[in-house]
C-alpha positions as CSV (number, residue, x, y, z in Angstrom):
1,M,92.7,12.4,108.4
2,N,94.7,15.6,107.0
3,T,94.9,18.1,109.6
4,T,96.8,20.6,107.1
5,K,95.3,24.1,107.2
6,F,94.5,26.2,103.9
7,Y,96.9,29.0,105.2
8,Q,99.5,26.0,105.6
9,T,99.5,24.9,101.9
10,T,101.7,25.9,99.0
11,W,98.5,26.7,96.7
12,F,97.8,29.7,99.4
13,T,101.1,30.7,99.9
14,I,101.8,31.7,96.1
15,L,97.9,33.2,96.2
16,M,99.3,35.3,99.3
17,L,102.8,36.2,97.1
18,I,100.5,37.6,94.4
19,I,97.9,39.3,96.5
20,F,100.0,40.8,99.9
21,F,103.6,39.5,99.5
22,P,104.3,40.5,103.0
23,V,101.6,37.6,104.0
24,G,102.8,35.1,101.6
25,I,106.7,35.9,102.5
26,F,105.9,34.9,106.0
27,L,104.2,32.0,105.7
28,M,107.0,30.7,103.1
29,W,109.1,30.5,105.7
30,K,107.1,29.6,108.6
31,Y,105.8,26.6,106.7
32,N,108.9,25.6,104.8
33,R,107.3,26.2,101.3
34,F,109.9,25.4,98.8
35,N,113.3,24.8,99.4
36,Q,115.6,27.4,101.0
37,T,117.2,28.8,98.0
38,A,114.2,29.3,96.5
39,R,112.7,31.2,99.7
40,L,116.0,32.8,99.5
41,I,115.5,33.9,96.2
42,I,112.0,35.3,96.2
43,S,112.7,36.8,99.2
44,T,115.5,39.4,97.3
45,I,113.4,39.7,94.7
46,F,110.7,41.1,96.8
47,A,113.3,43.0,99.3
48,L,114.7,44.8,96.2
49,A,111.1,45.4,95.1
50,I,110.5,47.2,97.7
51,L,113.8,48.8,97.8
52,G,112.9,50.1,94.6
53,N,109.5,51.6,95.1
54,M,111.4,53.6,98.3
55,N,113.9,55.0,95.7
56,N,110.9,56.1,93.4
57,T,109.1,57.4,96.1
58,N,111.9,59.5,97.7
59,T,112.7,60.6,94.0
60,A,109.2,61.5,93.4
61,A,108.8,63.3,97.0
62,S,112.9,65.6,96.0
63,K,111.6,66.4,92.6
64,K,108.3,67.8,94.3
65,A,110.6,69.6,97.1
66,V,112.7,70.9,94.3
67,E,110.2,72.3,92.0
68,L,108.0,74.3,95.3
69,T,111.5,75.4,96.0
70,R,112.2,76.4,92.3
71,E,108.6,78.1,92.4
72,Q,109.4,79.8,95.6
73,L,112.4,81.4,94.6
74,E,111.1,82.5,91.3
75,E,108.1,83.8,93.4
76,E,110.5,85.5,95.7
77,E,112.3,86.6,92.6
78,E,109.7,89.0,91.3
79,V,108.7,90.0,94.6
80,D,112.2,91.5,94.9
81,S,112.3,92.5,91.3
82,T,108.5,94.1,92.0
83,K,110.1,95.7,94.8
84,S,113.2,97.2,93.2
85,D,110.9,98.5,90.3
86,V,108.7,100.6,92.9
87,E,111.7,102.0,95.0
88,K,113.0,103.3,91.9
89,M,109.5,105.1,90.6
90,K,109.0,106.2,94.0
91,S,112.9,107.9,94.2
92,Y,112.2,109.5,90.6
93,L,108.9,110.9,92.0
94,E,110.2,112.2,95.1
95,E,113.2,114.1,93.2
96,Y,110.7,115.4,90.5
97,E,108.4,116.8,93.5
98,K,111.4,118.4,95.5
99,Y,111.9,120.4,92.5
100,N,108.8,120.9,91.1
101,K,107.6,122.7,94.7
102,I,110.6,124.8,94.3
103,I,109.5,125.9,90.9
104,E,106.0,126.7,92.2
105,E,107.6,128.6,95.2
106,S,109.5,130.6,93.4
107,N,106.8,131.4,90.3
108,K,104.3,132.2,93.0
109,K,107.4,134.7,95.0
110,L,108.2,136.1,91.6
111,E,104.0,136.8,90.7
112,Q,102.9,138.1,94.1
113,Y,106.4,140.9,94.0
114,N,105.3,141.9,90.5
115,K,101.5,142.6,91.7
116,A,103.2,144.9,94.6
117,K,105.8,146.5,92.5
118,P,105.0,149.7,90.9
119,Y,106.1,150.6,87.3
120,N,107.1,153.6,85.9
121,S,105.7,155.6,82.7
122,D,108.0,153.4,80.6
123,G,106.8,150.2,82.3
124,I,109.6,149.6,84.0
125,M,109.6,148.1,87.8
126,L,110.8,150.5,90.1
127,V,112.9,148.2,92.5
128,S,115.5,148.9,94.9
129,P,119.0,147.3,94.5
130,E,118.4,144.6,97.6
131,E,115.1,143.8,95.8
132,Q,116.7,143.6,92.6
133,K,119.1,141.1,94.1
134,N,116.5,139.0,95.5
135,I,114.0,138.9,92.1
136,E,118.0,137.7,90.5
137,Q,118.0,134.7,92.9
138,W,114.3,133.6,92.7
139,N,115.0,133.7,89.1
140,K,118.3,131.2,89.4
141,E,116.3,128.9,92.0
142,L,113.8,128.6,89.3
143,Q,116.2,128.2,86.5
144,D,118.0,125.7,88.6
145,A,115.1,123.7,89.7
146,K,113.6,123.5,86.1
147,N,117.3,122.0,84.5
148,N,116.9,119.4,87.5
149,I,113.6,118.6,86.7
150,N,114.1,117.9,83.1
151,D,118.0,116.0,84.1
152,V,114.8,113.7,86.5
153,I,112.8,113.1,83.7
154,A,115.2,112.2,81.3
155,A,117.3,109.6,84.1
156,A,113.5,108.2,84.7
157,A,112.9,107.9,81.0
158,D,116.0,105.8,80.9
159,E,114.4,103.3,83.2
160,G,110.9,103.0,81.7
161,I,109.4,105.8,83.8
162,N,107.0,108.3,82.0
163,L,107.2,111.6,83.8
164,K,106.9,114.0,80.8
165,T,103.9,115.2,81.9
166,E,101.3,116.3,84.9
167,Q,99.5,113.3,83.8
168,A,102.2,110.8,83.3
169,V,103.2,111.5,87.0
170,E,99.9,111.1,88.5
171,N,99.7,107.5,86.6
172,T,103.1,106.8,87.9
173,K,101.9,107.9,91.5
174,A,99.0,105.4,91.2
175,L,100.4,102.2,89.9
176,V,103.1,103.0,92.6
177,A,100.1,102.5,95.0
178,V,99.0,99.4,93.5
179,E,102.1,97.9,93.3
180,E,102.5,98.3,97.1
181,K,99.3,97.1,97.9
182,Q,100.0,93.9,95.6
183,L,103.5,93.7,97.4
184,K,101.8,93.8,100.8
185,I,99.4,91.3,99.5
186,A,102.2,89.0,98.6
187,E,104.1,90.0,102.5
188,M,100.4,88.6,103.8
189,L,100.4,85.5,101.7
190,N,104.0,84.7,102.7
191,T,102.6,82.7,106.2
192,E,106.2,81.8,106.5
193,T,107.1,84.9,107.6
194,I,104.1,85.3,110.2
195,K,105.2,81.6,111.5
196,N,108.9,82.9,112.1
197,E,107.6,85.9,113.8
198,V,104.7,84.1,116.6
199,K,107.3,81.6,117.0
200,T,110.1,84.4,117.8
201,I,107.7,86.1,120.4
202,A,106.9,82.6,121.4
203,N,110.3,81.5,122.3
204,R,111.3,84.2,123.9
205,Q,108.3,83.8,125.9
206,Q,109.3,80.4,126.8
207,T,113.0,81.5,127.7
208,I,111.3,84.1,130.2
209,Q,109.2,81.5,131.8
210,L,112.4,79.2,132.2
211,T,114.2,82.2,133.9
212,K,111.3,82.8,136.3
213,N,111.3,79.1,137.0
214,L,115.0,79.1,138.0
215,I,114.5,82.8,140.0
216,E,112.0,81.3,142.1
217,T,113.6,78.1,142.7
218,Y,116.9,80.4,144.2
219,Q,114.8,82.5,146.1
220,E,113.0,79.5,147.6
221,A,115.1,76.8,148.1
222,E,117.6,76.8,150.7
223,K,121.3,78.1,150.1
224,G,123.6,75.6,149.2
225,T,121.2,72.6,148.2
226,S,121.8,71.2,144.8
227,D,118.7,72.6,143.7
228,W,120.1,76.6,144.8
229,I,123.6,75.8,143.1
230,E,122.2,74.7,139.9
231,A,119.7,77.5,139.6
232,E,122.2,80.1,140.6
233,K,124.9,78.3,137.6
234,Q,122.5,78.9,135.1
235,L,121.1,82.2,135.9
236,S,124.8,83.2,136.2
237,E,125.7,81.9,132.6
238,L,122.1,83.6,131.5
239,F,122.7,86.9,133.1
240,P,126.8,87.1,133.0
241,E,126.5,91.2,133.6
242,F,124.7,90.2,136.6
243,S,126.8,87.5,137.9
244,T,129.8,88.6,140.7
245,L,132.6,86.9,142.5
246,N,130.2,87.3,145.9
247,G,127.2,85.6,143.9
248,I,124.5,86.9,141.4
249,K,122.3,90.2,141.3
250,I,119.0,88.4,142.0
251,D,117.0,92.1,141.9
252,G,119.3,93.2,138.6
253,I,118.1,89.7,137.0
254,E,114.1,90.1,138.4
255,D,114.2,93.6,136.8
256,S,115.7,92.5,133.8
257,I,113.4,89.8,132.7
258,N,110.6,91.4,134.0
259,A,111.5,94.7,131.6
260,T,111.9,91.7,128.5
261,E,108.6,90.3,129.4
262,K,106.7,93.5,129.1
263,Q,108.6,94.2,125.5
264,N,107.4,91.0,124.4
265,K,103.8,91.5,125.4
266,A,103.8,94.7,123.6
267,E,105.7,93.1,120.8
268,W,102.3,89.9,121.0
269,I,100.0,92.6,120.9
270,L,101.1,94.8,117.9
271,F,101.4,90.9,116.1
272,K,97.7,90.7,117.3
273,D,97.0,94.0,115.8
274,T,98.8,92.7,112.4
275,I,96.7,89.8,112.2
276,K,93.5,91.8,112.7
277,R,94.7,94.2,109.7
278,N,96.2,91.8,107.7
279,K,93.2,89.7,107.7
280,D,90.4,92.3,107.0
281,L,92.8,93.1,103.8
282,L,92.9,89.7,102.4
283,E,89.1,89.3,102.7
284,S,88.7,92.6,101.1
285,E,90.9,91.7,98.3
286,H,88.8,87.9,98.3
287,I,85.7,90.1,97.7
288,K,87.1,91.7,95.0
289,Q,88.5,88.3,93.1
290,E,85.0,86.9,94.0
291,A,83.3,89.6,92.0
292,I,85.7,88.8,89.2
293,I,85.3,85.6,89.0
294,K,81.5,85.4,89.3
295,G,81.3,88.2,86.5
296,A,83.4,86.0,84.1
297,R,81.3,82.9,84.6
298,Y,78.1,84.9,84.1
299,S,79.2,86.2,81.1
300,I,80.5,82.4,79.7
301,L,77.0,81.1,80.9
302,S,75.2,83.7,79.1
303,G,76.9,82.8,75.7
304,K,79.5,85.5,75.7
305,T,83.0,85.0,74.7
306,L,85.7,86.7,77.3
307,S,88.0,88.9,75.2
308,E,91.5,88.3,75.9
309,E,91.8,90.6,78.4
310,E,88.7,89.3,80.0
311,E,90.4,85.8,80.2
312,E,93.5,86.7,81.6
313,L,92.0,88.5,84.5
314,F,89.6,85.8,85.1
315,K,92.6,83.1,85.1
316,T,94.4,85.8,87.3
317,A,91.6,85.8,89.6
318,L,91.1,82.5,90.1
319,S,94.8,81.7,91.2
320,N,94.6,84.8,93.2
321,N,91.8,83.4,94.9
322,K,93.1,80.4,96.0
323,A,96.4,81.5,97.5
324,L,93.8,84.2,99.4
325,M,91.7,81.2,100.7
326,E,94.7,78.8,102.1
327,S,96.3,82.4,103.7
328,L,92.7,83.4,105.2
329,D,92.8,79.6,106.7
330,Q,95.9,80.2,108.4
331,Y,95.1,83.8,109.4
332,N,91.5,82.5,110.9
333,I,93.7,80.1,113.1
334,W,96.2,83.0,114.0
335,E,92.9,85.0,115.0
336,K,91.7,82.3,117.1
337,I,94.9,81.8,118.7
338,T,95.7,85.5,119.5
339,S,92.0,86.4,120.4
340,S,92.4,84.5,123.8
341,G,95.5,87.0,124.8
342,E,98.3,84.4,126.1
343,I,101.1,83.6,124.2
344,F,101.2,80.4,123.1
345,Y,104.6,78.2,122.5
346,N,104.1,76.3,120.1
């Protein structure tokens, strides 16, 4: 009577090599299907296939990582460029406002003086030599300020910044406000910054707690024991400024670590406030982007053709909204963590 099980047969081994080769390889060697040379060749072929697939996977992952890194660098370069442009605009605006203020003050002084002083029958202002000296000084300040403000306007124009009229100045101020808001949002969307900040605070708190544990061991362990010696050694390494030939100054170490903990908790409170403010601003921006998206979709469903500007605004809102949603999810997590008032270690 044939007692060979179906999974011991050659045909089943071949089937498994085709369908699920790890089982096929196992059966082939377990029940000596084919001669040894054939088994070695088959095993080698599948091993090479696995290595090839792993290489392709690693290559794809590497390419993806490179693409993500490139995108991140491009975004960082764009943010840096915008920051530079905003700083230039602010610098020229500050110079413009400085000289414009001098012009206004000089004109005001001259106007008030002209109204207050009497004139003779020939229409000549009656002024003393000292007053005449003041008038000449104000006129000089006025002319110098006008020359300087013209230089600022010309230099700004070379940088593509228009300050030629009062309306142009107001437009530039508005542009700076918009760009600074966008930079703030971009900074909030870069969650790595927040992660690094909370990690720094948490790591510092962990170090504080470990140090407090060492202090407790040093104070409670019997002097000269291995625990006491090890605690003293570690504390002297952490606080060399409180280490002397006669031992460590434990009171100084306690004061230092308590001050550090107080500062760290203050930073944690500020961090919590930052999370709340950033989340509120992101939510506000999310609502605006949602309004743009809904408006565009309603227009499309109503049969209206979007203009190029509306279509570009719609696409930008979709892209921005996705990034906003992802960041809001992260901020919601951080808000839950910080709401407990505890400093987490991970």
